[in-house]
C-alpha positions as MATLAB code, in Angstrom:
seq = 'XXXXXXXXXXXXXXXXXXXXXXXXXXXXXXXXXXXXXXXXXXXXXXXXXXXXXXXXXXXXXXXXXXXXXXXXXXXXXXXXXXXXXXXXXXXXXXXXXXXXXXXXXXXXXXXXXXXXXXXXXXXXXXXXXXXXXXXXXXXXXXXXXXXXXXXXXXXXXXXXXXXXXXXX';
ca = [
       7.376   10.770  -11.944;
       5.290    9.825   -8.882;
       1.601    8.971   -8.700;
       0.217    9.507   -5.186;
      -3.102    7.901   -4.347;
      -5.479    8.335   -1.451;
      -9.167    8.882   -0.828;
      -8.279   12.516   -0.150;
      -5.445   14.799   -1.249;
      -5.052   16.830    1.945;
      -3.473   15.070    4.944;
      -5.845   14.584    7.868;
      -3.252   15.745   10.366;
      -2.223   18.835    8.423;
       0.795   19.641    6.332;
       1.137   19.820    2.605;
      -0.164   17.152    0.237;
       2.524   14.675   -0.815;
       2.311   15.611   -4.494;
       2.843   19.284   -3.564;
       5.908   18.411   -1.450;
       7.400   16.438   -4.340;
       6.673   19.251   -6.802;
       8.200   21.843   -4.446;
      11.391   19.768   -4.390;
      11.516   19.814   -8.197;
       9.922   16.439   -8.859;
       6.886   15.524  -10.909;
       3.884   14.154   -9.044;
       0.174   13.650   -9.489;
      -2.470   12.982   -6.861;
      -5.220   10.546   -7.823;
      -8.311   10.019   -5.686;
      -8.464    6.256   -5.190;
      -9.514    3.604   -2.707;
      -6.959    0.765   -2.645;
      -9.588   -1.675   -1.430;
     -11.299   -1.406   -4.835;
      -9.764   -3.475   -7.661;
     -10.938   -1.017  -10.321;
      -9.156    1.860   -8.552;
      -5.953   -0.188   -8.325;
      -6.063   -1.086  -12.014;
      -6.663    2.592  -12.825;
      -3.684    3.678  -10.706;
      -1.345    1.296  -12.494;
      -2.652    2.465  -15.877;
      -2.151    6.122  -14.946;
       1.413    5.461  -13.763;
       2.284    3.569  -16.945;
       0.671    6.243  -19.107;
       2.738    8.958  -17.398;
       6.087    7.165  -17.134;
       5.976    4.396  -19.715;
       6.453    1.691  -17.057;
       5.781    0.927  -13.422;
       9.145    0.810  -11.672;
       8.148    0.917   -7.990;
       4.984    0.327   -5.989;
       4.941    1.477   -2.369;
       2.101   -0.055   -0.358;
       1.625    2.392    2.507;
      -2.138    2.857    2.777;
      -3.703    2.155    6.153;
      -6.646    3.282    8.218;
      -7.485    3.296   11.892;
      -8.962    6.617   13.086;
     -12.650    6.340   13.830;
     -12.387    2.561   13.497;
      -9.974    2.392   16.476;
     -12.045    1.305   19.433;
     -11.826   -1.176   22.280;
     -12.934   -4.684   21.316;
     -16.391   -4.486   22.877;
     -17.105   -1.235   21.023;
     -15.725   -2.365   17.660;
     -18.460   -3.084   15.148;
     -18.067   -5.619   12.355;
     -18.134   -2.685    9.931;
     -15.085   -1.186   11.695;
     -13.204   -4.464   11.412;
     -14.221   -4.866    7.757;
     -13.110   -1.320    6.903;
      -9.679   -1.860    8.442;
      -9.231   -5.228    6.730;
     -10.356   -3.825    3.372;
      -7.699   -1.107    3.314;
      -4.911   -2.552    5.464;
      -4.922   -6.132    4.188;
      -6.931   -6.413    0.962;
      -5.570   -3.086   -0.364;
      -1.923   -4.177   -0.625;
      -3.001   -7.501   -2.140;
      -5.200   -5.899   -4.811;
      -2.711   -3.155   -5.684;
       0.278   -5.542   -5.710;
      -1.624   -7.893   -8.011;
      -2.350   -5.062  -10.455;
       1.256   -3.857  -10.271;
       2.785   -7.302  -10.729;
       0.649   -7.969  -13.781;
       2.147   -4.822  -15.310;
       5.697   -5.471  -14.087;
       5.791   -8.999  -15.489;
       4.980   -7.565  -18.945;
       7.873   -5.095  -18.742;
      11.409   -5.766  -19.977;
      14.244   -6.108  -17.512;
      15.825   -2.814  -16.480;
      18.835   -2.890  -14.169;
      18.152   -6.603  -13.656;
      14.557   -6.145  -12.416;
      11.124   -5.638  -13.935;
       9.895   -3.636  -10.941;
       9.984   -3.310   -7.183;
       7.318   -3.505   -4.489;
       7.882   -1.986   -1.060;
       5.384   -2.874    1.682;
       5.355   -0.500    4.646;
       3.638   -1.358    7.914;
       3.715    0.105   11.381;
       5.197   -1.060   14.638;
       1.741   -2.273   15.652;
       2.462   -5.575   13.972;
       4.808   -6.367   16.842;
       3.670   -4.114   19.691;
       0.199   -4.308   21.193;
      -1.777   -1.073   21.040;
      -3.773   -1.092   24.243;
      -7.445   -0.176   23.914;
      -7.543   -0.059   20.122;
      -8.546   -3.244   18.327;
      -8.001   -1.925   14.815;
      -4.336   -1.310   15.604;
      -4.041   -4.762   17.176;
      -5.533   -6.352   14.068;
      -2.118   -6.113   12.472;
      -0.825   -8.455   15.191;
      -3.513  -10.931   14.188;
      -2.904  -10.712   10.443;
       0.847  -10.052   10.515;
       1.880  -13.740   10.451;
      -0.341  -14.223    7.398;
       0.945  -11.009    5.867;
       4.562  -12.069    6.322;
       3.798  -15.529    4.960;
       2.090  -13.940    1.962;
       5.023  -11.585    1.469;
       7.528  -14.455    1.577;
       5.339  -16.407   -0.834;
       5.232  -13.414   -3.170;
       9.015  -13.083   -3.024;
       9.396  -16.769   -3.854;
       6.826  -16.642   -6.626;
       8.168  -13.506   -8.288;
      11.897  -13.841   -7.644;
      12.395  -15.888  -10.802;
      10.597  -13.181  -12.749;
      12.850  -10.519  -11.241;
      10.294   -8.451   -9.333;
      11.820   -7.341   -6.029;
       9.461   -7.399   -3.028;
      10.590   -5.794    0.212;
       9.037   -5.098    3.600;
       9.698   -2.156    5.894;
       8.266   -1.432    9.319;
       8.221    2.132   10.651;
       7.714    3.536   14.117;
];
């Protein structure tokens, strides 16, 4: 059972919604309108997942924005920067915190209480010319990796697996 969350169900670039793709393949999925930068939305997502499946086995942090916030430095407003940071950096923190609180209350299953997968883009290592919001990941990536390693160290004894994947 998969709970998909985004501020919109339909992909911006076209194609079928993720929950529809999962359902077409025979799986069970639900789309929930949510903003991962909002703690109350993250708590609600975890509650919905637990209500549907009885536990939270896996969290995949994959939310990110750029789009209209992607501008050269001199054109980037503070609001653009804040929007990117809210979703791309605060979002995984807030959602992981909500998920870990749930996972730590769950019994061990196959030697873990839950798993967290953090997905980022190649822009953490490769400069995106002209677009500050994509380069922001280069700025925050060392902190993100340090936070990830800290989370692994903190939760390893409680058997919550935390992994990182970079695409692109």
